[in-house]
TIMARBA-390610 format. One line per 10 residues: number of its first residue (from 1); for each residue z, y negated, x of C-alpha. Coordinates in nm, 2 decimals. Each point is the difference from the previous one (the first is absolute). Last residue first. Example, Ala and Ser with C-alpha at 12.3 -4.5 7.8 and 13.67 -1.06 7.14 Angstrom:
<atoms>
2 = 0.71,0.11,1.37 ~ 0.07,0.34,-0.14
</atoms>
This chain:
<atoms>
385 = 1.83,-19.92,-15.92 ~ -0.25,0.10,-0.26 ~ -0.08,-0.29,-0.25 ~ -0.36,-0.14,0.09 ~ -0.04,-0.24,-0.29 ~ -0.31,0.09,-0.24 ~ 0.22,0.02,-0.30 ~ 0.24,0.22,0.19 ~ -0.23,0.18,0.28 ~ 0.11,0.27,0.19
375 = -0.06,0.12,0.36 ~ -0.03,0.30,0.22 ~ 0.22,0.22,-0.25 ~ 0.02,0.36,0.15 ~ -0.20,0.27,-0.23 ~ -0.08,0.18,0.34 ~ -0.39,-0.11,-0.07 ~ 0.12,-0.35,0.02 ~ 0.06,-0.20,-0.31 ~ -0.08,-0.37,-0.08
365 = 0.20,-0.07,-0.34 ~ -0.12,-0.28,-0.24 ~ 0.13,-0.22,-0.26 ~ -0.27,-0.26,-0.03 ~ 0.07,-0.07,-0.38 ~ -0.29,0.07,-0.20 ~ -0.29,-0.23,-0.08 ~ -0.28,0.23,0.16 ~ 0.13,0.37,0.04 ~ 0.22,0.20,0.22
355 = 0.21,0.16,-0.26 ~ 0.36,0.05,-0.10 ~ 0.08,-0.38,-0.11 ~ -0.17,-0.29,-0.19 ~ -0.14,0.13,-0.34 ~ 0.22,0.33,0.07 ~ 0.32,-0.18,-0.07 ~ 0.10,0.17,-0.33 ~ 0.31,0.16,0.16 ~ -0.14,0.34,-0.06
345 = -0.35,-0.10,0.13 ~ 0.16,-0.16,0.33 ~ 0.19,0.34,0.04 ~ -0.30,0.19,-0.04 ~ -0.24,-0.18,0.21 ~ 0.24,-0.03,0.32 ~ 0.19,0.30,0.12 ~ -0.11,0.25,-0.26 ~ -0.37,-0.12,0.05 ~ 0.03,0.05,0.38
335 = 0.12,0.36,-0.05 ~ -0.29,0.04,-0.24 ~ -0.25,-0.10,0.23 ~ 0.16,0.16,0.29 ~ -0.05,0.33,-0.18 ~ 0.35,0.18,-0.01 ~ 0.05,0.26,0.25 ~ 0.38,0.01,-0.04 ~ 0.03,0.02,0.40 ~ -0.27,-0.25,0.11
325 = -0.08,-0.21,-0.30 ~ 0.34,-0.02,-0.15 ~ 0.18,0.01,0.32 ~ -0.21,-0.27,0.17 ~ 0.06,-0.24,-0.32 ~ 0.37,0.07,0.05 ~ 0.00,-0.12,0.35 ~ -0.17,-0.33,-0.10 ~ 0.25,-0.02,-0.27 ~ 0.31,0.01,0.22
315 = 0.26,0.22,-0.19 ~ 0.36,-0.03,0.04 ~ 0.05,0.17,-0.33 ~ 0.28,0.01,-0.29 ~ 0.31,0.18,-0.06 ~ -0.12,0.36,0.04 ~ 0.27,0.23,-0.14 ~ 0.07,0.30,0.21 ~ 0.35,-0.10,0.06 ~ 0.27,-0.06,0.27
305 = -0.11,-0.34,0.05 ~ -0.24,-0.16,-0.26 ~ -0.33,0.10,0.13 ~ -0.26,-0.19,0.20 ~ -0.32,0.16,0.16 ~ -0.13,-0.17,0.30 ~ -0.08,0.32,0.19 ~ 0.29,-0.01,0.24 ~ 0.24,-0.03,-0.30 ~ 0.13,-0.31,-0.15
295 = 0.36,0.06,-0.16 ~ 0.15,-0.21,-0.27 ~ 0.35,-0.08,-0.08 ~ 0.08,-0.21,-0.31 ~ 0.15,-0.33,-0.05 ~ -0.33,-0.13,-0.11 ~ -0.14,0.12,0.33 ~ 0.18,0.14,0.29 ~ -0.18,0.16,0.27 ~ -0.03,0.30,0.22
285 = -0.27,0.09,0.27 ~ -0.37,-0.04,0.06 ~ -0.11,-0.34,0.10 ~ -0.07,-0.28,-0.25 ~ -0.36,-0.09,-0.07 ~ 0.07,0.03,-0.40 ~ 0.37,-0.02,-0.02 ~ -0.04,-0.27,-0.28 ~ -0.10,0.29,-0.21 ~ -0.37,0.09,-0.10
275 = -0.13,0.13,-0.32 ~ -0.32,0.02,0.19 ~ -0.25,-0.01,-0.28 ~ -0.37,0.17,-0.06 ~ -0.11,-0.07,-0.35 ~ -0.19,0.30,-0.16 ~ -0.21,-0.06,-0.29 ~ -0.37,-0.07,0.08 ~ -0.09,0.27,0.26 ~ 0.08,0.31,-0.20
265 = 0.31,0.10,-0.19 ~ 0.00,0.36,0.03 ~ -0.19,0.05,0.35 ~ 0.20,-0.29,0.13 ~ 0.33,0.17,-0.11 ~ -0.10,0.33,0.13 ~ -0.06,-0.16,0.36 ~ 0.33,-0.18,0.00 ~ 0.15,0.34,-0.11 ~ -0.15,0.14,0.33
255 = 0.13,-0.29,0.20 ~ 0.36,0.03,-0.14 ~ 0.15,-0.28,-0.19 ~ 0.30,-0.20,0.07 ~ -0.03,0.13,0.37 ~ -0.36,-0.05,0.10 ~ 0.02,-0.40,-0.01 ~ -0.24,-0.05,-0.29 ~ 0.23,-0.12,-0.27 ~ -0.20,0.04,-0.30
245 = 0.00,-0.23,-0.31 ~ -0.20,0.11,-0.31 ~ -0.25,-0.18,-0.24 ~ -0.02,0.12,-0.32 ~ -0.30,0.23,-0.09 ~ 0.21,0.28,-0.15 ~ 0.01,0.37,0.13 ~ 0.20,-0.05,0.32 ~ 0.23,-0.26,-0.10 ~ 0.07,0.18,-0.33
235 = 0.06,0.34,0.17 ~ 0.23,-0.18,0.26 ~ 0.21,-0.15,-0.29 ~ 0.06,0.36,-0.13 ~ -0.28,0.27,-0.02 ~ 0.25,0.22,-0.21 ~ -0.13,0.35,-0.03 ~ -0.18,0.05,0.36 ~ 0.28,-0.25,0.14 ~ -0.09,-0.34,0.14
225 = 0.30,-0.19,0.14 ~ 0.22,-0.26,-0.19 ~ 0.00,-0.30,0.23 ~ 0.18,-0.14,0.33 ~ -0.31,0.07,0.23 ~ -0.30,0.18,-0.11 ~ -0.23,-0.34,-0.02 ~ 0.17,-0.30,0.13 ~ 0.02,-0.20,-0.31 ~ -0.23,0.08,-0.29
215 = -0.22,-0.25,-0.14 ~ -0.14,-0.19,-0.30 ~ 0.29,-0.03,-0.25 ~ -0.10,-0.18,-0.31 ~ 0.12,0.19,-0.31 ~ -0.27,0.26,0.01 ~ 0.10,0.06,0.37 ~ 0.34,0.04,-0.12 ~ -0.09,0.27,-0.26 ~ -0.17,0.20,0.28
205 = 0.31,-0.01,0.20 ~ 0.19,0.12,-0.32 ~ -0.23,0.27,-0.05 ~ 0.00,0.14,0.35 ~ 0.39,-0.02,0.04 ~ 0.16,-0.32,0.10 ~ 0.30,0.10,0.25 ~ -0.10,-0.33,0.20 ~ 0.08,-0.17,0.34 ~ -0.37,-0.11,-0.07
195 = -0.25,-0.12,-0.26 ~ -0.15,-0.35,0.06 ~ -0.03,-0.31,-0.21 ~ -0.23,-0.25,0.14 ~ 0.12,-0.34,-0.12 ~ -0.28,-0.20,-0.21 ~ 0.27,-0.13,-0.25 ~ -0.13,0.24,-0.29 ~ 0.10,0.29,0.28 ~ 0.35,-0.13,0.03
185 = 0.06,0.01,-0.38 ~ -0.19,0.32,-0.05 ~ 0.22,0.22,0.22 ~ 0.30,-0.18,-0.11 ~ -0.07,0.12,-0.35 ~ -0.08,0.35,0.09 ~ 0.17,0.11,-0.33 ~ 0.30,0.03,0.19 ~ -0.08,-0.04,0.36 ~ 0.20,0.29,0.15
175 = -0.29,0.24,0.04 ~ -0.19,-0.33,0.17 ~ 0.16,0.06,0.35 ~ -0.08,-0.35,0.13 ~ -0.18,-0.15,0.31 ~ -0.09,-0.37,-0.03 ~ -0.29,-0.18,0.10 ~ -0.13,-0.39,0.04 ~ 0.35,-0.19,-0.01 ~ -0.12,-0.34,0.11
165 = 0.08,-0.19,-0.34 ~ 0.22,-0.25,0.19 ~ 0.18,0.29,0.17 ~ 0.34,-0.11,-0.13 ~ -0.18,-0.02,-0.34 ~ -0.13,0.34,0.01 ~ 0.35,0.14,0.12 ~ 0.16,-0.16,-0.28 ~ -0.28,0.12,-0.25 ~ 0.05,0.37,0.12
155 = 0.39,-0.04,-0.05 ~ -0.05,-0.13,-0.35 ~ -0.29,0.32,-0.03 ~ 0.30,0.23,0.05 ~ -0.06,0.35,0.05 ~ 0.30,0.22,0.09 ~ 0.13,-0.02,0.35 ~ -0.01,0.18,0.34 ~ 0.22,-0.19,0.25 ~ 0.27,0.28,0.01
145 = -0.29,0.25,0.08 ~ -0.07,-0.14,0.32 ~ -0.36,0.07,0.05 ~ -0.09,0.26,0.28 ~ -0.17,0.24,-0.25 ~ 0.12,-0.12,-0.37 ~ -0.18,0.25,-0.17 ~ 0.28,0.12,-0.23 ~ 0.17,-0.32,-0.01 ~ -0.34,-0.14,-0.14
135 = -0.12,-0.33,0.05 ~ 0.04,-0.38,-0.14 ~ 0.13,-0.16,0.32 ~ -0.29,0.04,0.10 ~ -0.26,-0.04,0.26 ~ -0.08,-0.38,-0.04 ~ -0.32,-0.08,0.14 ~ -0.04,-0.38,0.10 ~ -0.32,-0.21,0.03 ~ -0.32,-0.03,0.21
125 = 0.15,-0.07,0.32 ~ -0.26,-0.05,0.23 ~ 0.01,0.15,0.35 ~ 0.05,-0.23,0.30 ~ 0.09,-0.38,0.01 ~ 0.25,-0.11,-0.29 ~ -0.15,-0.16,-0.30 ~ 0.29,-0.18,-0.12 ~ -0.03,0.12,-0.38 ~ 0.08,0.36,0.13
115 = 0.29,-0.10,0.22 ~ 0.17,-0.15,-0.31 ~ -0.11,0.28,-0.22 ~ 0.16,0.26,0.23 ~ 0.32,-0.22,0.05 ~ 0.01,-0.02,-0.40 ~ -0.06,0.37,-0.07 ~ 0.26,0.11,0.26 ~ 0.25,-0.21,-0.16 ~ -0.09,0.14,-0.34
105 = 0.01,0.37,0.12 ~ 0.34,-0.08,0.16 ~ 0.14,-0.15,-0.33 ~ -0.12,0.33,-0.18 ~ 0.15,0.23,0.21 ~ -0.22,0.23,0.20 ~ -0.28,0.23,-0.05 ~ -0.26,-0.08,0.27 ~ -0.18,-0.31,0.05 ~ -0.37,0.00,0.11
95 = -0.20,-0.23,0.21 ~ -0.36,0.01,-0.17 ~ -0.25,-0.01,0.28 ~ -0.33,-0.15,0.15 ~ -0.16,0.00,0.34 ~ 0.15,0.35,0.11 ~ -0.20,0.10,0.32 ~ 0.29,0.12,0.23 ~ 0.05,-0.30,0.19 ~ -0.10,-0.19,-0.31
85 = 0.36,0.07,-0.15 ~ 0.17,-0.19,0.29 ~ -0.02,-0.35,-0.15 ~ 0.13,0.11,-0.34 ~ 0.31,0.20,0.14 ~ 0.05,-0.33,0.18 ~ -0.02,-0.22,-0.29 ~ 0.23,0.24,-0.18 ~ 0.26,-0.05,0.29 ~ -0.04,-0.37,-0.03
75 = 0.09,0.01,-0.38 ~ 0.31,0.19,0.05 ~ -0.01,0.40,-0.05 ~ 0.20,0.16,-0.27 ~ -0.19,0.18,-0.27 ~ -0.33,-0.03,0.17 ~ 0.11,0.17,0.31 ~ -0.09,-0.14,0.36 ~ 0.07,0.14,0.32 ~ -0.39,0.06,0.09
65 = -0.07,0.12,-0.37 ~ 0.12,0.02,-0.34 ~ -0.02,0.12,-0.34 ~ -0.38,0.07,-0.01 ~ -0.19,0.09,-0.32 ~ -0.31,-0.15,-0.07 ~ -0.14,0.00,0.35 ~ -0.37,-0.17,0.03 ~ -0.20,0.09,0.30 ~ -0.27,-0.26,0.12
55 = -0.36,0.13,-0.05 ~ -0.16,0.18,0.29 ~ -0.16,-0.10,0.35 ~ -0.07,0.30,0.22 ~ -0.03,-0.06,0.37 ~ -0.35,0.06,0.15 ~ -0.05,-0.38,0.11 ~ 0.28,-0.20,-0.12 ~ -0.22,-0.33,0.09 ~ 0.14,-0.33,-0.10
45 = -0.34,-0.16,-0.12 ~ -0.21,-0.29,0.13 ~ -0.31,0.15,-0.07 ~ -0.12,0.24,-0.32 ~ -0.14,0.33,0.14 ~ 0.23,0.23,-0.23 ~ -0.16,-0.11,-0.33 ~ 0.20,-0.22,-0.25 ~ 0.30,0.01,-0.23 ~ 0.07,-0.33,-0.14
35 = 0.27,-0.24,-0.07 ~ 0.28,0.24,0.06 ~ 0.31,-0.23,-0.10 ~ 0.27,-0.15,0.19 ~ -0.15,-0.34,0.01 ~ -0.33,0.12,0.10 ~ -0.09,0.33,0.15 ~ -0.33,0.15,0.12 ~ 0.01,0.37,0.04 ~ -0.27,0.16,0.22
25 = -0.12,0.35,-0.08 ~ -0.08,0.32,0.14 ~ 0.09,0.25,-0.26 ~ 0.28,0.24,-0.09 ~ -0.01,0.16,-0.35 ~ 0.17,-0.06,-0.34 ~ -0.21,-0.30,-0.10 ~ 0.10,-0.17,0.32 ~ 0.25,0.11,0.26 ~ -0.12,-0.18,0.34
15 = -0.09,0.22,0.30 ~ -0.24,-0.15,0.24 ~ 0.24,-0.30,-0.02 ~ -0.01,-0.37,-0.06 ~ 0.21,-0.29,-0.03 ~ -0.09,-0.37,-0.11 ~ 0.20,-0.31,-0.02 ~ 0.01,-0.32,-0.22 ~ 0.28,-0.22,-0.09 ~ -0.10,-0.23,-0.29
5 = 0.12,-0.39,0.04 ~ -0.34,-0.16,-0.07 ~ -0.23,0.27,-0.19 ~ -0.20,0.26,0.17 ~ -0.35,-0.03,-0.14
</atoms>
């Protein structure tokens, strides 16, 4: 019996992603949760016909979008970013700071925590991802080398205090972490430690995993590459059972290498990320970001002006899913896992996110056969503009 004050709705489709396959089903939703998964013939349901209903996408590495940037945006801009993400199927995410001055990172953590605790409309903010500043100069990528600093647990504590405990993920170069003490310290607090922008050797990367690291940041990009005599950071990424992020925009990693990575890592350890900039949704052209000139090409690739250094992506999640399935030829069950199930498990939230199951949050995406987002539900609320 539905209790007083409960909100109930039903939606159905002939293709709902349940148990690793598409099945005709009706989803009964109460108070933002999936209350029951029932047969397709249930009456009184909003019928999405033959459109596919899949779990909401989770982005654990995104610096910005729609004009907002995690390091600098005002709270209202962060709320706008949050409200727009369902348009591409994202129902939860980690705003990600890039390497900046410590005061800037602390201020960003406080703003993100304020918005997060206010429960803004749209995608759920799951916490904060700090990308640096404890990184390798050699593999800085588009990071400002002047902002890269040695490991400092006191600074990390300051940022965690500003975030009121909401720092959930940090990217580091562990080869510079003496005795892997910081790796252990962050991991013991329940923070996901990810290896990235790193010159770590094969052995150093594996030692970092042994000391609490659990993931690699944007596979192949900004890390010591695989060599047939020195496997490097990439070799550890491919051989270990750790998770790895993958930017699946077709620019950061070729579609052939994406296929190789899935064949190597399997279904359960790849986490799709956008690594997006505030320039997501911007037209091709020249822009200034963090005082540096960027160029967005016609194909959406973003580079530091005058270089071949990728500065992040402008990836829309639903377009990336299409690239994974249609171009990289990744099985759709594996691709969907990379965008929902695997990031939920990495964050320890797979008891409520990443699946279409009774008792889970009603975070759902309705997709057409062309991968366009028809509708998105965030905790049962229709959220696509």
